[in-house]
C-alpha positions in Angstrom: 224.1 62.9 249.2 223.9 64.7 252.5 226.8 63.0 254.2 229.5 65.1 255.7 233.2 64.3 255.6 236.3 65.6 257.2 239.4 66.6 255.3 242.6 64.7 256.2 245.7 66.9 255.8 249.2 65.7 255.1 250.8 64.6 258.4 254.4 64.7 259.4 255.9 62.3 262.0 252.5 60.8 262.7 251.0 64.1 263.9 247.3 64.9 263.0 247.8 68.5 262.0 249.8 70.3 259.3 251.3 73.7 259.6 250.1 76.4 257.3 253.0 78.6 256.3 253.1 81.7 254.2 254.3 81.6 250.5 256.5 80.9 248.7 255.9 77.3 249.9 252.2 77.1 251.1 251.2 73.9 252.7 249.1 71.5 250.6 246.2 69.7 252.3 245.3 66.5 250.5 241.6 65.9 250.9 240.8 62.4 251.7 237.3 61.8 253.1 236.3 59.8 256.1 233.0 59.7 257.8 232.4 61.9 260.8 232.1 60.3 264.2 230.4 61.7 267.2 232.5 63.5 269.7 231.8 63.9 273.4 231.2 67.3 274.6 230.3 68.9 277.9 227.7 70.9 275.9 225.7 68.0 274.3 223.3 65.5 275.5 221.9 62.5 273.7 218.5 62.0 275.3 215.7 62.0 272.7 213.9 65.4 272.4 216.5 67.1 274.5 216.9 70.4 272.7 217.0 73.2 275.2 219.5 75.1 277.2 218.4 77.9 279.6 220.4 81.1 279.2 220.4 84.5 280.9 220.9 87.6 278.6 223.8 89.7 279.7 224.0 91.9 276.6 221.3 92.8 274.1 221.3 94.6 270.8 218.0 94.0 269.1 218.9 96.3 266.3 220.9 93.5 264.9 218.8 90.7 266.4 221.7 89.4 268.4 222.1 88.7 272.1 225.0 87.3 274.2 223.8 84.7 276.7 225.3 83.0 279.7 224.7 79.3 279.6 222.9 78.1 282.8 221.9 74.6 281.6 223.1 72.8 278.5 221.3 70.3 276.3 222.3 71.3 272.7 221.4 68.1 270.9 219.5 70.2 268.4 221.4 73.4 269.0 218.7 75.6 270.5 218.4 77.5 273.8 215.7 79.4 275.6 216.8 82.8 276.7 215.5 85.3 279.2 215.3 88.7 277.5 215.2 91.9 279.5 214.9 95.0 277.2 214.0 98.6 278.1 213.1 97.6 281.7 210.1 95.8 280.5 208.8 92.7 282.2 210.7 89.6 281.6 210.0 88.1 278.2 211.0 84.8 276.6 212.7 84.4 273.3 213.9 81.3 271.4 217.5 81.6 270.1 219.7 79.5 267.9 223.3 79.0 269.1 225.8 80.2 266.5 228.9 80.1 268.6 229.7 78.2 271.8 232.8 78.5 273.9 232.3 76.5 277.1 235.7 77.6 278.5 234.0 80.9 279.4 230.6 79.3 279.7 229.1 81.7 277.1 227.2 81.4 273.9 226.2 83.9 271.2 222.7 83.4 269.9 220.6 84.8 267.1 217.0 85.7 268.0 214.5 83.4 266.4 211.4 84.2 268.3 208.0 83.4 266.7 207.9 86.7 264.9 211.0 85.7 262.9 209.4 82.6 261.4 208.8 83.2 257.7 205.3 82.1 256.5 205.2 83.5 253.0 207.2 85.3 250.3 205.7 88.1 248.3 207.5 89.5 245.2 208.3 93.2 245.9 210.8 94.3 243.3 212.4 93.2 240.1 215.8 94.6 239.0 216.4 94.4 235.2 214.9 95.2 231.8 215.1 93.0 228.7 216.1 95.3 225.9 219.0 93.6 224.3 216.9 91.5 221.9 213.4 93.0 222.2 211.9 96.1 220.7 209.1 98.5 221.6 208.5 96.8 224.9 208.6 99.9 227.2 205.4 102.0 227.4 203.7 104.6 229.6 200.3 103.8 231.3 197.8 106.0 233.1 198.8 109.2 231.4 202.4 108.8 232.2 202.1 107.9 235.9 203.4 104.3 235.3 205.6 102.5 233.0 205.3 98.9 231.8 208.0 96.5 230.6 209.0 92.9 230.9 211.8 90.7 232.2 212.1 86.9 232.3 208.6 85.5 232.6 207.1 88.6 234.4 205.6 91.9 233.3 206.4 94.8 235.6 204.2 97.9 236.1 206.2 100.6 238.0 204.8 103.7 239.5 207.2 106.6 238.6 206.6 108.7 241.7 206.6 106.0 244.4 208.9 103.5 242.7 206.6 100.6 243.7 206.0 97.7 241.3 203.2 95.3 240.6 203.4 92.2 238.5 201.7 89.9 236.0 203.1 86.5 236.5 200.9 84.1 234.4 203.6 83.4 231.8 205.6 80.1 232.0 208.6 81.1 230.0 210.6 84.1 228.7 208.4 87.0 227.5 209.7 88.3 224.1 207.1 91.0 223.2 204.7 93.4 224.8 202.2 95.9 223.4 199.5 98.3 224.8 196.1 98.7 223.2 195.8 102.4 222.2 192.1 102.6 221.7 190.2 104.4 224.5 187.6 101.7 224.8 190.4 99.2 225.7 192.5 101.3 228.0 195.2 99.5 229.9 194.7 96.3 227.9 198.1 94.6 227.4 199.2 91.7 225.1 202.3 89.8 225.8 203.9 86.8 224.0 206.4 84.2 225.2 208.9 81.6 224.1 207.7 78.1 223.4 210.6 75.7 223.2 208.8 72.7 224.9 205.1 73.8 225.0 203.1 75.7 222.4 203.8 79.4 223.0 201.0 81.6 224.1 199.8 85.2 223.9 198.2 86.6 227.0 195.8 89.5 226.8 195.2 91.0 230.2 194.2 94.1 232.2 197.1 96.1 233.6 195.1 97.4 236.6 193.5 94.2 237.8 196.1 91.7 236.4 193.1 89.7 235.2 193.8 87.5 232.2 191.1 88.3 229.5 192.2 85.8 226.8 195.0 83.3 226.2 195.8 82.7 222.5 197.4 79.3 221.8 199.7 79.8 218.9 201.0 77.7 216.0 204.3 79.7 216.3 206.6 76.8 217.0 209.4 78.5 218.9 207.8 81.6 220.3 206.0 84.9 219.7 208.4 87.6 218.5 206.1 90.6 218.2 202.5 91.6 218.9 200.5 94.7 217.9 196.9 95.9 218.2 194.8 97.3 215.4 193.4 100.9 215.3 190.1 99.9 216.8 191.8 97.6 219.3 189.7 94.6 218.2 192.4 92.8 216.2 195.8 91.6 217.3 198.8 90.8 215.1 201.5 88.2 216.1 204.6 87.1 214.3 206.5 83.9 215.2 210.2 83.2 215.5 210.0 79.9 213.7 211.8 79.6 210.3 208.6 80.6 208.4 208.0 83.6 210.6 204.3 83.2 210.3 202.1 86.3 210.7 198.7 85.7 212.4 195.7 88.0 212.9 193.5 87.3 215.9 190.1 88.4 217.3 191.5 88.4 220.8 188.2 88.9 222.6 186.8 85.7 221.0 190.1 83.8 221.2 189.9 83.0 217.5 192.3 83.2 214.6 191.2 85.3 211.6 194.0 84.1 209.3 197.7 83.5 209.1 200.4 83.4 206.4 204.2 82.8 206.2 205.8 86.2 206.6 209.3 86.0 205.2 212.2 83.5 205.0 214.4 85.9 207.1 213.5 87.2 210.6 210.8 89.7 210.9 211.7 92.2 213.6 208.7 94.5 213.7 205.1 94.2 212.4 202.7 97.2 213.0 199.2 98.1 212.0 198.8 101.6 210.5 197.3 103.7 213.4 194.2 104.5 211.3 193.5 101.1 210.0 192.3 97.6 210.9 193.3 96.1 207.6 196.7 97.5 206.6 200.0 96.8 208.3 203.7 96.8 207.6 206.4 94.2 208.4 210.1 94.9 208.4 213.2 92.7 209.1 216.3 91.3 207.6 216.8 92.9 204.2 213.1 93.3 203.5 209.9 95.4 203.9 206.4 94.2 203.1 203.1 96.1 202.9 200.2 93.9 204.0 196.4 94.1 203.5 193.8 92.0 205.2 191.2 91.2 202.5 188.3 89.1 203.8 189.8 86.2 205.5 193.2 86.3 203.6 196.4 88.2 203.8 198.1 89.7 200.7 201.3 91.8 200.5 203.4 94.0 198.3 207.1 94.2 198.6 208.8 97.5 199.0 210.0 99.0 195.7 213.3 100.9 195.9 213.2 102.2 192.3 215.7 104.8 191.3 215.9 106.8 194.5 219.3 108.2 195.1 221.2 106.2 197.8 218.4 103.7 197.7 219.5 100.2 198.5 217.6 97.6 200.6 218.8 97.5 204.1 217.9 95.5 207.2 215.0 97.4 208.7 214.8 97.6 212.5 211.9 100.0 213.1 208.7 101.4 211.5 206.4 104.4 212.0 203.6 106.0 210.0 202.8 109.5 208.8 199.8 111.2 207.2 199.0 110.8 203.5 199.9 107.1 203.5 203.6 107.7 204.4 205.7 105.0 206.1 209.0 105.6 207.8 211.5 102.8 208.4 214.8 102.9 210.3 217.7 101.0 208.8 220.7 99.2 210.3 223.1 101.7 208.7 221.5 104.7 210.4 219.4 105.8 207.4 215.7 106.6 207.5 213.7 105.4 204.5 210.5 107.3 203.6 207.8 105.4 201.6 204.5 106.3 200.0 202.3 103.3 199.7 204.9 100.6 198.8 207.3 102.9 196.9 210.5 104.4 198.3 210.4 108.2 197.7 213.3 109.4 199.8 216.3 108.3 202.0 217.5 110.5 204.9 221.1 109.5 205.0 222.8 109.0 208.4 220.0 110.2 210.5 222.0 108.3 213.2 225.6 107.1 213.2 224.4 103.5 214.0 221.3 101.4 213.7 217.9 103.1 214.1 216.2 100.9 216.7 213.0 102.7 217.3 210.7 105.4 215.8 207.6 107.3 216.8 205.3 109.6 214.9 202.1 111.6 215.5 199.7 111.8 212.6 198.3 115.2 213.8 201.4 117.3 213.5 203.8 115.1 211.7 206.4 114.9 214.5 208.9 112.2 214.1 211.2 110.9 216.9 213.9 108.3 216.3 216.3 106.5 218.7 219.5 104.8 217.7 222.5 102.8 218.9 224.5 106.0 219.0 222.5 106.8 222.2 220.9 109.8 220.4 217.3 110.7 220.2 216.4 113.0 217.2 213.3 114.9 216.3 212.1 116.2 213.0 209.1 117.2 210.9 208.9 114.9 207.9 212.7 115.1 208.1 213.0 118.5 206.4 215.4 119.2 209.2 216.8 117.1 212.0 217.6 118.6 215.4 219.0 117.3 218.6 216.3 116.2 221.0 216.1 118.7 223.9 212.8 117.7 225.4 209.1 117.8 224.4 207.1 116.2 227.1 208.4 112.9 228.4 209.9 110.0 226.5 210.5 106.5 227.8 213.7 105.0 226.4 214.8 101.4 226.6 218.4 100.3 226.0 220.0 96.9 226.3 220.0 96.7 230.1 218.2 99.8 231.4 215.1 101.9 231.0 215.3 105.7 231.0 212.8 108.6 231.3 213.8 111.6 229.3 212.7 115.2 230.1 215.3 117.9 229.6 217.7 115.3 231.2 217.4 111.6 231.4 216.9 109.6 234.6 217.6 105.9 235.0 214.4 104.1 236.2 215.5 100.5 235.8 219.0 99.1 235.6 220.4 95.6 235.4 222.7 93.2 233.6 222.6 92.6 229.9 223.7 89.4 228.1 225.7 86.8 230.0 224.6 84.6 232.9 224.4 86.0 236.4 226.0 84.0 239.2 227.5 86.3 241.8 225.2 87.6 244.5 225.9 88.8 248.1 224.0 90.8 250.7 225.5 93.5 253.0 226.0 92.3 256.6 224.0 95.1 258.2 222.4 97.2 255.4 219.5 96.5 252.9 222.0 96.4 250.1 223.0 93.6 247.7 225.7 93.3 245.1 226.0 91.3 241.9 228.8 91.1 239.4 227.6 94.5 238.2 229.1 96.1 241.3 227.7 99.6 240.6 229.1 99.3 237.1 232.7 98.9 238.2 234.7 97.5 235.3 236.5 94.4 236.4 238.2 93.5 233.1 237.0 89.9 233.1 233.6 88.2 233.6 232.9 87.8 237.3 231.6 84.5 238.8 231.0 85.1 242.5 231.1 87.8 245.2 231.0 88.2 249.0 230.9 91.0 251.6 233.2 91.0 254.5 231.2 90.6 257.8 232.2 94.2 258.9 230.9 95.5 255.6 234.1 97.3 254.7 235.3 95.0 251.8 233.9 93.1 248.8 235.6 90.2 247.2 235.0 89.1 243.6 236.0 85.8 242.0 236.6 85.9 238.2 236.3 83.4 235.4 240.0 83.6 234.6 241.0 82.5 238.1 241.8 85.9 239.5 240.1 87.5 242.5 239.8 91.1 243.6 239.2 92.7 247.0 237.5 96.1 246.8 236.9 98.7 249.5 233.2 99.3 249.8 233.2 103.0 250.4 235.3 103.9 247.4 235.0 100.7 245.3 238.8 101.0 244.8 241.0 97.9 244.5 242.5 97.0 247.8 244.2 93.9 246.5 244.1 91.3 243.7 245.6 87.9 243.2 245.6 85.0 240.7 246.8 81.6 241.9 244.5 79.6 239.7 244.0 79.5 235.9 240.3 78.5 235.9 237.1 80.0 237.2 236.6 80.9 240.9 233.3 79.3 242.0 232.9 80.7 245.4 234.7 83.2 247.7 234.1 83.9 251.4 235.4 86.0 254.2 235.7 84.4 257.6 233.4 85.8 260.3 236.3 87.4 262.1 237.3 89.3 258.9 240.8 87.8 259.0 240.7 85.1 256.3 239.5 84.7 252.8 238.7 81.3 251.3 238.7 81.0 247.5 237.2 77.8 245.9 237.9 77.1 242.2 237.1 74.6 239.4 240.5 73.1 240.0 239.0 71.2 242.9 240.9 73.4 245.4 240.3 75.9 248.2 242.9 78.6 248.8 243.3 80.4 252.1 244.5 84.0 252.4 245.3 86.0 255.6 244.0 89.5 255.1 245.9 90.8 258.1 249.1 90.4 256.1 248.1 93.2 253.8 246.9 93.7 250.2 249.7 91.4 248.8 247.2 88.6 249.6 249.8 86.0 250.4 248.4 82.5 250.3 248.9 80.7 253.6 247.7 77.3 252.5 245.4 75.4 250.2 243.3 72.3 250.0 243.5 70.3 246.8 242.4 67.1 245.2 238.8 67.5 246.3 236.8 65.0 244.2 234.7 67.5 242.2 235.0 71.2 241.7 233.9 73.5 244.5 230.3 74.8 244.4 229.8 76.5 247.8 232.0 77.5 250.8 230.6 78.2 254.3 232.7 79.4 257.3 231.8 78.3 260.8 230.8 81.0 263.2 234.1 80.7 265.1 236.1 81.0 261.9 237.8 77.7 262.5 236.1 75.6 259.9 234.9 75.7 256.3 232.3 73.5 254.8 232.8 72.8 251.1 230.0 71.6 248.8 231.3 69.9 245.7 230.0 68.8 242.3 230.5 65.1 243.3 227.5 65.4 245.7 229.5 65.1 248.9 230.4 67.6 251.6 233.8 68.1 253.1 234.7 70.0 256.3 238.1 71.6 256.6 239.1 72.5 260.2 241.9 74.8 261.0 243.1 76.9 263.9 243.8 80.3 262.6 245.5 81.4 265.8 248.1 78.7 265.5 248.1 78.6 261.7 247.4 74.8 261.7 244.9 72.5 260.1 243.4 70.1 262.6 241.2 67.1 261.7 240.1 66.1 265.2 236.4 65.2 265.0 233.8 67.5 266.6 230.1 67.5 266.7 228.8 69.6 263.9 225.7 70.3 265.9 227.8 72.6 268.0 229.9 74.1 265.2 227.3 75.9 263.1 227.9 77.8 259.9 228.0 81.6 260.0 226.1 81.6 256.7 224.7 78.3 255.5 224.5 78.0 251.7 225.2 74.3 251.1 222.7 72.4 249.0 223.9 69.1 250.5 223.9 67.6 254.0 221.4 66.1 256.5 220.0 69.6 257.3 218.9 70.1 253.7 218.0 66.6 252.6 214.4 67.5 252.1 215.0 70.2 249.4 215.6 67.6 246.7 212.4 66.7 244.9 211.5 63.3 243.5 212.9 62.1 240.2 215.4 64.9 239.8 219.1 64.9 239.1 221.5 66.0 241.8 222.3 69.2 239.7 218.7 70.5 239.7 219.0 72.5 242.9 221.6 75.2 242.3 221.6 77.3 245.5 220.3 77.6 249.0 220.5 80.0 252.0 219.4 79.7 255.6 217.9 82.8 257.2 220.0 84.5 259.9 217.4 83.5 262.4 217.9 79.8 261.5 214.3 78.9 261.0 213.9 79.1 257.2 215.6 77.9 254.1 215.2 79.1 250.5 216.4 77.4 247.4 216.7 78.1 243.7 216.6 75.4 241.0 216.9 74.7 237.3 213.2 75.1 236.8 213.2 78.8 237.7 211.5 78.1 241.0 212.1 79.7 244.4 211.2 77.4 247.2 210.6 78.2 250.9 211.3 75.5 253.5 211.5 75.3 257.3 215.0 74.7 258.6 216.4 72.2 259.3 214.9 70.3 256.4 216.0 66.8 257.1 213.1 64.7 256.0 213.0 63.7 252.3 210.6 65.5 250.0 209.8 68.1 252.6 206.8 70.4 252.4 207.5 73.8 251.0 206.0 76.8 249.2 207.1 77.6 245.6 207.2 80.9 243.7 207.4 81.6 240.0 208.8 84.4 237.9 212.3 83.4 236.8 212.3 81.9 233.4 215.7 80.2 233.5 217.7 78.5 236.2 218.1 80.4 239.5 221.8 80.6 240.2 222.0 82.3 243.5 219.8 83.3 246.5 220.4 85.2 249.7 218.5 86.6 252.8 219.0 90.3 253.5 220.8 91.2 256.8 217.6 91.4 258.8 215.8 88.5 257.1 213.3 91.0 255.7 214.0 90.2 252.1 215.1 87.3 249.9 217.1 88.2 246.8 217.4 85.7 243.9 219.4 85.9 240.7 218.4 84.4 237.4 221.1 82.8 235.3 220.1 83.3 231.7 217.2 85.7 232.3 219.7 88.3 233.7 217.5 89.7 236.4 217.2 89.9 240.2 214.1 89.4 242.2 213.5 90.8 245.7 210.9 89.0 247.8 209.6 90.6 251.0 209.1 88.1 253.9 205.8 87.8 255.7 
């Protein structure tokens, strides 16, 4: 790994270039590797340690951290120059810059400022985009009298202030969090319990303080595959948990002591909700697939009674999805068919038919006035008093509502507080070239018709390209998100898609081991002007050089290829050059000498999924199969390089990018469906 190869195109009459002609007969470039050899250049020197060129700034635009320099002395063996910066008539300062484009014919170079203030020392998690609601229940709560909300995504719990929009995090879990509850007793205000998956290690329940993020107790469970639900008792001293293993064991804990009171197999089918009665430490109800059970804690044992349907009209056992409690020993359960069942003790006394037109996912009651609130898949919230009447919810106080991929706050109208993707892995991620904006395959909820795989901004910020799993790609106009053009020249998934730095070309890499080239100046018909095929291994990443004359291709076969073409002459040229001079506009390859040190010991070559070099060129971030974000210095050419690691994602990290000003790092989780924004210090 880490070697860089050239692409040899088809040659005619012994020539070393191949003409790229527009369709219907695009030129095919057969990819045959051969190792790169050094090339002489007036701009390079070979003496050890020679890594400076002295430049004079002739144009400066610090708002985008770029300066145009006139080369005075060249020694670009490691592609750095020292520039003399004059700004706002201040005294002469010095700034270290990285050469990103070099044209010695005019004796000029374009540099990116990488002065010491640009060097990243640390990453701090600032914001998480996403909410896990598609397979979890009752995991969105208010804190601090409604000032904050608390919810979970991946392996993190997020507390978000509603007025400021800021977030704080509890990050002590090691895998996906499946459940969350808040202790309602005033003595234990802001005490949270969360439970996680446990595929490899024994799952755990963490009890912690929401204000200080201090862990108060860790309960190691016998639940083999994970903790599906947790709930505190009325006094706040006991904690219920239910497992997702086949026995669906129910366990009662004294959480302050870290000890188990008792446990018992709950039901053969999945238990979805288990809740203490709000006035009891000994009675609780479990509901799930075609069952309801009424439990009592007697001494150190659990006993239960099954719900009895009896002869109630329309009474037939349904899958129960939610539970709530009323006065006089009443219990309410929401069914998958939209009915609400009313129970006294363990006997059914009434069925409110079609309270919702779909499953009743959540319920809430107040013992004091008998108010009942239900929420269903029909995206309705209904309110009633013991269901003598049902009315449309128009707003009584504030309600926090969680759907499959978003969290809402409802007053008279609803406001989206958190939005994200729902089921399906996230792969596409791109940052705007000069705004603090990023896109994923959600694309402001634009419907694409097929699952999206990758995305990219044009350097001028006017277009967005999206590669699809069916082989199609689309180009949208950013301002209107309308389709500028679409094309499908492949029948398999598009793995990466990139605009050239000059905004003229689009390179599209696919699972068919090919890269297609399109000239955007020819219009929205997106005519293919050429393609490279027979790459040994499907394309993973594509990077354009800063001068738009090269692309670097990272492939699944652990080798890098470099395609060189001259867009002005529409030719592909394989003459060797020194890669130290031709740098990538955006470097995202996980292979090559520059990133050799990102690979840890005893790992497979598929463990590191993504990488990105900062625009300043001093730092490198990676994402891997272990859910880790790692921060390196760049270049990272020594094996097993020193780095800093950051936790939070519970599944493999599929993509990672620096923001336009290197202020943020944004990462995408594959199967945890969420985005993380780190601020750089």
